[in-house]
Each structure stands twice: as structure tokens, then as C-alpha cells.
N, C-alpha and C positions, 0 to 999 in steps of 0.2 A: 206583129201580128203576135197573139197572146201565145206562147206554148201551151198546148194543152199534150200530157201526157197518154200513152192506150192503156185503159185501164178495165177490169171485169166491173160491171155496176154490183153492188152487191143489194140484193132484194131485201124489201122492208115489208110489213104488213100491210103498206097501203101505197098507192101511187100516188103523187102531187098532181092536181089538175091544171096546173101552172108551169113547173119545170120537168124538162126531160132529165131522166138520166141523166144521158152521155153531157149534158149542156155544162159548158165551163163556169166557174162560181165565178171567175174574175172577167169582168167583160166592157173593154173599149176602156181602158185603163192604162197608164202607165205604169210601166215596171221596173224594178231596181234591181232585178236580177232573173237571169236565166234557168228558172229555175221550175221544174213541170206545175201545173194548175192543176187541183183536186175538181172532180167533176161530180154536182148537187148528188149522183146515186150513191156516192162513198158517204156511209152512215155513220161511220167508227170516230175518223177523223179527218181534218181538211188541213194540211202544210201552206200555209200560206206566203212563205219566204219570198217567194216573186214578189211582193210586195215589199218586201223590205221590214227588218225590224228592228226597235231601239235597241243600240246595245247593251244599256244600261237596264234593261229586263229580260236580256235574254234570248236568243231564238225560239225557244217557247212562247213568248209572249205571241209569235206570230203563226199560233196554234188555235183551230178550234176544235174541241172537244166533243163529242155528244154521244158518247159511249152511256153517258149516265141518263139518256132519253129512251125511251122504250116504246113499240109500237107504234098508235097515232103522233102522238110526244115527239119520237123522233122525227118525225116528218114537219113536225108544226116546228121543231126548233130550226130545222135547216132551212123550207119556206122562209123564218123570219129572218135568218143569218144570211141568205140568199137575199133577199129583198132590200136588206140594210146595205151589205155590199155592193148594189149596182142599184139605186134611188131612182135614175133615171132612163130604167130600163123600159122597152116599147111592151115587152106583156104587164107591166104594172100600170104603165099607162093607158091601156087598155081595159083594167079594172077600174079605170076612176083613180086612182091614187098618185096624187101628185104631192110627194114629199121633198124635200129640198134636196138639189142635186149631187149635194158634195157628199161621196159616200162614209160613212161612218166610220172612225177609226176602228180597228182588229181589238185593240183593248175594250172601245166601248163595248163592241161584239160582244165579247167575253162576258165581259160584266151582264151584257143583257139574259145571256146563256144562263149565267151561274143565278137569275132573280126565276128565271124562267125554270127552272129545275123543281126551286123550292115550292114554286105555285105550283106546279107538274104535282110533284108529290103529296102536297095537299089536298089536290083536286082528287087524285086516283084513291085515297086514303075516305077523302068525305062524300065526293060526290061520284064516285065511278059510275061508268057510261052514260052521265050527263054530257050532252053536246055545250059547247060552250056558248052558243046563243041562248041556248037556256037560261044561263047563271044570270042572276039579279045582284043592283047593288048591296040587297042584303048578306048574298054567298059570298062577295066581298070583302064585304067588313070581316065576317067571321074568318076569312081568312087573314086579313090582317090584324086581327086581334092575335091569331095564332102565331104569327110571325115574330110580331110583337115580342111575345112571353118565349120562344124558343130560339130566335137567330138575334145575331149583331143588329145594331140600329144601322149601319153602314147596305148590309144583307134585305134588310125590310124596304130600305131604299131602291135597290136592284129589283128587288121582285117586283114594289110599285112602279117600275119603271118599264120592265117586263109586261107585266099585266096591261099597261096602258099599247103600249106595242102591241101586243094581242087587237086590240081594237083599231087601232092608228092600218094594220093592216089586214083587218078583217076580210074583204075581198080576195084577197091574194091568198088566203091560207085555206087547204082544203078541208071541206065540210062548216068553214067558215071560223070566225073568230067573234068578239066580244063585241056586239052590236050597238052597246051605248059608252059615253063618255066616262071612264069608271073616277070616283071619285069627283065627277064636272070639274070645277076650274081652278078648284086647290091645288096648291104647289105642294113638287111631289116631295121636299122637305116636310112641307109642314103635313100632308098626309103622313108620314114617315116617323115623325115625331123629332125626329134629329134638331139639334138645338143648331141654328145660325152664327157663327163666330166671325166678326167681320175682322175680328185681329191675326196677324200671321201666327201660324203654328211654327214656322222653321226659328229652331234657335239661331242665337247666336253668339260667335264664340266667345268668351269674355276675353279682353287685354293684356292679363296675364298670362293666359294661354296663348294666344294669336302672335304675340310679336317673340316671345321664345320658341315658338315651333316655327314659324316662319327662318328666323335666324340658323336655327338647326337643319331645316331643309337645304337651306343656301349653304350652310357648313358642307353637308353631303354632296352635293351638284359641282359646289365651285374646285372643292378641296378634296376630299374623301375618295370622288372618282377616278383622279386621275390614279388612282395605290387601286384601288377596287378592278378599277379596268389593266392595271399591268398586272396583279398577281392572277387572274383569270387568265390572259394572253398565258402566261407562264406553265399555269396550270395545263392547258390547252395544249402545250407541245409535250407536256410528260403525258398526260392521258392520252396515248396514240389509240388510235382505228387498229382494230386486229389485223386487219391486212398490211398494215404498217411497220407492225412489231414484228422482231427477232427475235426468234428463239435463243434462251442465253443455256449455252452449252454449260458453261462450266460456273455455276452459281455460288460457289464458296470462294471460286478466283475472283469471282466479280466482288464478292462483300472485302476480299482480301483487300483487294487495289484503292477500294474506298475508304477503310480505316487507315490503308498508307497514305491517302493523299491529305496531307495537311492536318487541319482539327476541323474533323467532321461535326457535323452537331444530328442529333438523333430528334426527330420533330414529336411534338407531342398534342395528343388533340386538344384542341381550345375548347371545347364543350360537348355537352355529353348529349349522346343522340342515340338510342337505342339499345344496344348490349357495349358499345362505347362510353367511356366515361371521359370527363373533362382531368389533362394531367396523364393520360396514359400513353404509352407510346403508339402514334398510329404507322402501324406498322405496313400497313398498306401504301401508304406513301414513302415510306422506307423504301421502300421494294422498286416504289418508281426510281427515286432519288439515288437509289446504286445502279439500276439497270439501265437507266434514263428514257425511262417510260417503256421501255420492251418487256417488262415483266411485273407483275401485280402480287405474285404468286410464292417469292423467296421464303417471306414466313407464315404462306396463309395454312397450310396443314400442320395443325400443332399433334397431329398424331405421329407425324414421321419423325425417325428420329434425325434424319439431318434438319430439319424445319426446327427440332427442338433445341440441336445443338449451335444453329445459329442464333437464335432470341438467347441463349447462355452466353454465347457471345458477346453480344449486344447489352445484355443488363449487367455481365461482369464489367465491361469495358467503363460503364456508366457508373459502376459502384468504386473502380480504381481513380477514377478521373482522368482514365484516358481520350477518353469522347465525352461532351457535352451534350445537353438536350435543349431544348428549344422551344417556345409555344409555337406552333404553327408547322415551320417546317421551312418553308419557301423561303425563297431568298429578297423575295421583296421587302422592300421595307418602306415604313409608314411616314407621314409626310410628319412634320413637324409644328403643332398648335401650340399656340399663346392657351392655357388654363384657368381655371376660374379664378384663383390663387396668386395667377401672376406668374406661374413656375411656365417653363417650354418642354416640350417631348414628343415623341411619335402618340399619334390618337391611336393608336391600337397594337399590341405587343406582336403581333404576328399573322401570318395568312396560311390555314390549310384550305382545301375542297372546301369542307361545310363552312366554314367562315366567308366564302366567299359566295357558297349561293346563298347564306341569309343576308349577307349585305348586299347585294345584287337586287334581294326581293326590297330590305330597306329603302335603297337608292331610289328604285323605279316608284316606290309608294314617296318618297321626299318628293320626287318629280312632281307625279301625278297633284301631290298636296300644292307644292308650290305654285303651279298652271293651274288650279282651280282656286286658289287663293287669287291671284294676280290679271287671271283673264276673264275672272265672274262669268265663265262661260259651264251650262248645265253640265250635271254628269255626263246624261247624251252626249252633247256637241265633245266633250271632253275623249270619249270613249270610240268618237267616231273622226277623229284627227288621224291623218294615213303617213306614213313616212314621206317625205318631200314636201308637206304642207306648207311648211315655212314660205313667205311671200314678201310681199314690199303693198301697202293701200296709200291710197293717196300721198306718197313718198315717206309713208313710216312702216316700221316692221308687223308684219301682221300674222295670224297662222288661219289657214282655212282649212273649214270645217264643214260641218250638217247640219243646218237647223229642224231642229223636228216636233218640239210642240206645237200644237196645235196644227201640225201641217201634213201633208201626204206627198209622196215623191218626195223627188232628191231638190233641195234648197241651199245651194252651198251658198256660204254668206265668209267674210271675212270680220278676225276679233282684232284689235289694235293690241299690240304688245309691249311689253320692252325688253332692253336685251338680255337681262339675267332671264327672263321668260323663253325667250329662243334660245335660249343656251341649255335652260332645263327639259325642253321639247329633243334637243338636237343629244342630248346624255339620253333620254330616254327610247332615242332611237337604237341609240346602239344596244341598248338592252333588249329592246324584244325581240322577240320570233314572231315573222310575217310581219302580213302590212300595217298593221294596228300599231300605233307609237305606245300605246297604254295595257300591254297586252301580259302573257305568261314572261315569264324572263330564261323559262326553261323551254326544251325542246319535247320534255314528257306528253305525251297524245292526253287530249282533252282536262290538259289543266288549262282554267283561264285565271284574269286576273279578279278578283274580287273582293272590290273595294270595302265595301260593307265588312268583311272578315277582316282585311287588311287594317283597317283605320279603328276597327278596335283597340288592335294591339302596340297601331302604332308609336302612342307616346311611350306605353311602358316599355317599348321597344328602345328607344330613346335614351331613356332614365336607365334602363340596363347597363350602359354605356361605360356608364361608372366618369369619375373626374377628368379621363385621360383624354379624352378628345375635346376639350373646352368649351361644352354645351352645359346651356342653363338646364337647373330643374325644372320639369312642368308639370303642373299641375295635374292630378288625375285628371279626365274629362274622355268623356264618349263621344268620337268625333262621327259625324256621318256626312256623303258629299255632298250635299246640299245646303249645309253650314256656311261653307268658303264664299256662294255665291251672295250671298246675303250679311255675311259680317264685311264684307271689302264695299257692296254697297253703302251700309253706312257711314264706313269711313269716307267714302267719295263724296258722300252727300254733304259732306262738311266743306267740300271745296267750294271755290269760286265758281259757280255757274256748274256744281257736280250735278244736277237732277238731270240735264239736259246731256251729259252726257253719259250720265248713266243711262238715262233712255235708248242712246244709238247702239253704247256697250252689252246691254244686257237684251237687247231687240225685243224691248217691250213696242207693243205697234201704237202708234200713236199718228194722226192726219196731218202733225207740224210736228216740227223740229224743237219740240221743248217737250221737256217729262209731263206724262199723266198722271194718273192718279195710282195707276200701279206701281210706276218707279215708285211714287214719293212715300207710298206705304211700306214698302220694301224695303225703303231706307232709311227708315223712322229709327232712331238712336233706341235705344236699354239705357236703366242708368249706369252701369258700369260702364259705357263707352262715355256717356255725357261726362262723367269724371273723368277718363281718361282723354277725352277734349280738354277740358279744362284744366286738367295737368300740363300738357304740348302746350294752351298758352300762356301756363305761368314758364313754363320753360323758356319761349319764345320771347316773354317779356322781361326774363332775366337776363337771355344773350344779348337784348341789347343793350339792357344798362351794363351790361360789362363791354359791349362798345364802346359804349360813351365816357365811362370812368377810364377805359385802356389810353383815350386819348388828353387827359388832362383830371388834373386833382381834383378832392371832391369839391375844397375851397375855390376852385377856376370856376366851377361850373353854374353857368350861368342859368339862375331860375328865378320863374318868378309865379304869378298864382297865389291863393291865398291858404294853398294848402303847401309851398312850395318849401317853406324851416321843416315840413314836421319830412315832409321827404330827405334833405340834406341831413336833418336828424338821425333819419334811419341810417342812411347813405354811411355814416361819422361812425355808427353802430356796427355794423357791418365791418369796415374797416380795421376797427380795433379790436373784435371776435377774430377774422382773417390774418392780422400780425399778432396776436399774443395767444387765444386757447388753440388755435387751431396749427399753428405752427409752418403752415403748409400756404405756399402764394399761389397756388396754382389758378390757371379758371376755370377749373370741372369745380373746385372746392370752392372759391368764389362764387359760381353763379348758384351754386348750391344754397348757398346762406342767402342771396339776395330774393332768388324765388322763392324763402319763405317768411323772409322778412317784407317782401310786398306781393303775399300772394294772393291779395284782394285787387292789385294795382291792373288799371286795362289803358293799352297804349292806343292812346288817339291822332287823329290828324291836326286837330288845332288847340289841344292838350290832352295830357295823362290824370286819370281818374285814380285816386288812393282807396277807392270803394268805400270808405268806412261810412255806414248808414246815417252812426250819431250825427257825421258832421252834414250829409249830404242834403244840400238846396235843392235838389231833384226829387225827394221824398217826401218834404216837406207840404202835410196840407194832404196827404193823400189817406185813404182808410189801412187800417192792420194790414190787412190780406196783398193789397199793395205791394206795400213796405216787406213783405216777405220775400217779393220776386227777387229783390235786388235792386239795382240802379236802373235808371230809364232814362237813355242818352237823348230821348228827343227834346226830353227838357232841361238839359245841363246848363247851367248858367258857368259859363267857364270865368267869367272877371271877378266873380264874388263869392264863388264855393269853396267850402274848406277843404276840397279833395282834389281843387284842379290844382294841379302839375302844368308849367307852360316851362318847355324848354329851349336851346337857342335852335333847336329841331324845326319848333313851329314858329321862331319868332318871324321867317318871310314873308307867311300866312299873314301874320298880325300887322307888319309893317307894311305891306301893301293896302291891309285893310282902312289901316291910318293916312294913306296917301289916296284912296280912293273917296274919303272922308271929307280931305283937305277938297281936294276936287269939285266935290260936291259942294260943299259951302260957299265957294268962287262965284255960285248964280247969286247975285245980288236982287233977283227977281223972286226969287223962292219967299213960302209965304213964311210969318214968325214962326209960327206953331211947327214948324216944321224944321226949322233952322234950331228951335229950340231943342228938339228931338236927335235932330244929327250933331250939336250941341253936346248933350248929355253920351252921346254914342261915342264921342271922338275921347272925351275924358277918360269914358270908361276903360278904349282900347289905348289911351295914352300912361291908362298905369302898367300896361305890360308893357308896352316899347322901349319906357322908358328906362327898365331892368336890363336892358341889352345894349352895350355897348354901338351896335349899328342901327340902334332904334333912333 
């Protein structure tokens, strides 16, 4: 049953012919929340939180505002909103209005009201008192010209849609709407003058940012998080609640005991904030350490002589070396990490309350980025993850959330994830206050997780940590939530059956279990990623050559094909360089040398291709524009091409082909011209098989 709040209908300048003032604006629809439903007579604001809201847009996205409309336009705006919220209402049917039964999304209605506001303002200024049904197409054309000259193209489009809604709901508007179809059958985009761009506007994060960014996020999640939580727990024990504190009867005696206890360390601020500066004594934390959290005031009032004396004792003891200072001041020690230069050491020099607060936020941001990248969930879907959402789906780890785009009501779905993502979600759960996994890390009322603001600063925050955490420097880049999904889609599409997997994980609608056009376009690669995939291919080729090399020496490797000798010569050159110039015989160095030497080599099933255009048989006879595109695998001539290299890895295939040809030639009834063709093929194959000892 739809909950309705008791309210007073606010009077307006006119009364609707169709809707009663006490009528609820949401009828016969499933509700997500038990919030009061507004009534039609409320002419300032309709809170539609009962329908739910997109967490990526905020709670205000579920509010319709009418304060900018006055008089009869306020009534029209509410009537139009009511019709869009309840398109199958019997009152509309009785007026002959048959619109699609699916209610318009609140975001769409907000857009219509914005457009209607522009038209209403123009109408009041240029046609005051003229009923809508007396307007002509010429009037609307004048409005369109005015809108194009004064507002943004997107606002022009909103206004055109709103004007057309005044016609579509003509019979439902008090006093009538526009009686003819504005601008006839022309599309809204064409009328508004907007340019339709088929290309996706969502940017792709370049590889030189993507990889170090993900590695930094994982370092925070897998390593730094343990220290941050330990330091937070230590500070929580010291930062006692007022009701748990005991009055310190003898502050100077407590200070004496602390100074006499071994070699105490005076905490220093690790960062500057407000009136505090990095490197200054952290007097509040020092007071907590001395009193075991029972007082923060030992050094607070600098006008009291006793406080001045206590501060003087501390500063004097530091000068004489009786006590030491330490950044942070909490006893939690950071984990040691391997730094970029190969040295090892703690990733941070200490913790204090402000450091904990800052790094809790960075850790939360790292969890968000890591999950956004590796789940390919939309921002709204990530923000809809609740605590306890980790589950399994068809036996694989998954996370449960709400699918929102293009849908109304609750649509719970599962997204497959990997174990590191599950770990990131578990860490985010520990950080968040409330039921949402990605939320504020502080209990401060009204504070929320502003992803756009946090992501703007995220890379600079990581780089500001310096060399101690062992993180690679990340080039400056403006991150936004929707980039991660698109970038991971580009990467995934390069894998076998990648587009099918993308269609499922991205939740793109399709009638069959294959990728649709949306998925294919969304996953189209950029030049930067095309180069990255090429680099990865070269790395894979070099790695396989290292494996082949590790089993036998260069002279012992069995090779065939017209390019075999060139391949062997390059291996010898690499071997000489690795043994003389580099002086390092490790596998990584060898792989790098091989990658550079064989940058155009392509690993194949029946042969390898050296990829040198000048000696490529597949490019002979092709026009110049086709040659520049590179090798043509379906024209490969493995027995004669100068690029062809056949190793013992390919030998079983060639030997099997040789045996098959022998078997076919035993047929005495074979036509002579067929036998001649098979003999030629056998001779060509035997040029290869005779080069191998088992051929």
C-alpha cells in the first residue's frame, strides 16, 4: 500500500480539472523506501524518495521542484509531472491519452521541467495571456530561435521535448495544451541543432597511468591497510569518550612518571593543518600519551602558568637530549616495503590522528578505484553495494548490488569478481560508517563520499607520498568514475570470447548470449592501448623464446623454413650481447634483449613470422595501402616465405601432414593430375620435416 503523509494542500491560482489536490503523486507502483508520498496540491516541492534514488546522483535527484513556476504555469508543470509519473492512470485513459505504460524516470521529469521553465519564461515575456492552444508553429519557431541564442544546446533539447509534451498531454492540461505536433516529424536532435556523435565520449585511462594506479591501490589494500587499521585502533583506545575519562588529579605527577619511564618520545605533527604545522610538538597527543587518554588538556591553555611550565619542561628536555622526538607519536610501526630503488624500509615514518584520518580516506579511495576497475560496475552500482554483499554466483566469487540504469524499482544482480576485489570490498566495509560499503570514513554528520572530488586529488595524493612507500610515480591525469569501466572493457575485449564476457559483466541488454553493438563500441581500443597490447604481445613472444632457449643452446635448436638462418643469427647476437656488454645473465635481461631484437616476430601455430615487410611473401602483389597495414596471415606461405621460421614445437603438425599425404598417395585409383598436386605438396612439406631428427 502506498504510504501517504497527512498534509495541508497549498492553494494556487487555479485548480486542476483532472487531479484532486489531495491525490498522491505516486500510485500503483512498487516503492523502494517507506518515505511519505507527496500530494498533487503541494506546489513547491515533491520529495519522491519513496521511489528510491541513484546514489551516484545523490538524494536530491529524487526531488521535483516547482518554485520557479508561477500561476497557471505552476499548475501545468505539476499536471505534466503527474502524467509522466502515472502514464497508465485511468484519468488519462478517460481523456484519450495512451502513452507507454512505463513511468518516466524522475531524472527525465526533472529535464522536462527544466525545459518547460525556459518555455514558460519566454511565453510570459512574449505572449502574455495567450492560451497555449492559440499558439502557432511560427510562435514556436520564434521561441526556438530565442532558446538557441540564449541557452546551451542541451537546454534547447530539453525545451523542445517539454513543448512536445505539452502537445502529447493536451487533453490532460487544465485550459488545454498545444493542439498540433510541434515541428512535425523532425527529430528532437535535428530541431535543437545538436550534433549527434556516434563515438563514445567516455575517455579511456592510458596504460602508463592505469597499471601504476592499480598497483598503488593494491599496495594500499593488501599492505598498508593493516598498519592503518592498527594505528586507528591504537588511537581509538587513547581517544576515550568523555564518560570513560577519569579526572587527572596530579598532572605534574603524571608528567614526572612519563618522563621517568625509559626513553619516552615526544610526538610531532606529521602534516600541516589549520594552526598546526608539520614538525611542531603534537601537544594534544602528548597529553593523551601521558594520561593514557584521560586528558587532552595538560598543555592546552597556554595562558596558565602551570601549562607554560609543563611545556617548558618538555622543550628543555628535548634540547638537552633527555627525550627524543618522533614523527606521529603512536607506537604502531609501519610495514617494510621494497622501494623503487631496491632498498627496503617502512612505507611511512609514523602515525598520528590526522595521518590516520587522511590515509583512511586514501585507502577507501583505493578500494573504490580497484573495484571500479576490476568489476566494471557503474558508479551507481558500486555505491549501491551494501555490507554483507559478497556472495558466490555459479560457484564463482561475486558481489551483489542493484542494477539501476534504464530501470525502475529494485533489480538486484550479481557481478563476478576475483579474490583481490573481494578483499578490497572487505577492507572498504571496515572503513565505512553505515550500511553502504563505499561511504564516508568519518562519523561526522552529513559527510559523504564525493567520488568526483576525491578522484581529482587521488593521483596527487599517491605521488605526494614520495619514494618511501615503493609506489611508482603516476603521470598527472584527471580521473572520473565512469572511466574505469570503459578502460577495463577495452582490455577485456582483447581476450578470447572477451566481448561475450563483457556483455554479461557490463549487463548490456542482448537477446542472445553474445555481445551486442553497445558492448563492441564500448570496448573499442584507443591508440595508446593498441600500442600497449602490441608491447604485451612482444613480451609474450620474448618469454617463450627464453623458455625455448633455456632447454638447449642456440646451435642445438632445431629450425626449418626460409627465415630459420636469420632467426638463428639474431639469437647468436643476443647471446653475445647478454654475455659481454650487459654482464647480467638473468632471465629478465635476456627477455628484454629478445623483445627488442624480435619486436616484429609473431608466434604462430604452424610457423613463426619474422614480420619483415621486404621479404614477406604475403605482401607481394598487394597495393601500397594494403602493404602498410602489415602482414596478412591468411596469405602465409610457410614453406617458402623468407619470414617463416619453424621450430620443433611446430614439427608434430608438419610430420602429421606428411603422413597424411603419404596415406592419400597410396590410393592407386587417384587421378593423375591430383597425384601430381599431392606429390608437389609432399615435396614442399618434406623440406621442413627432414630438418628435424624425428621427421
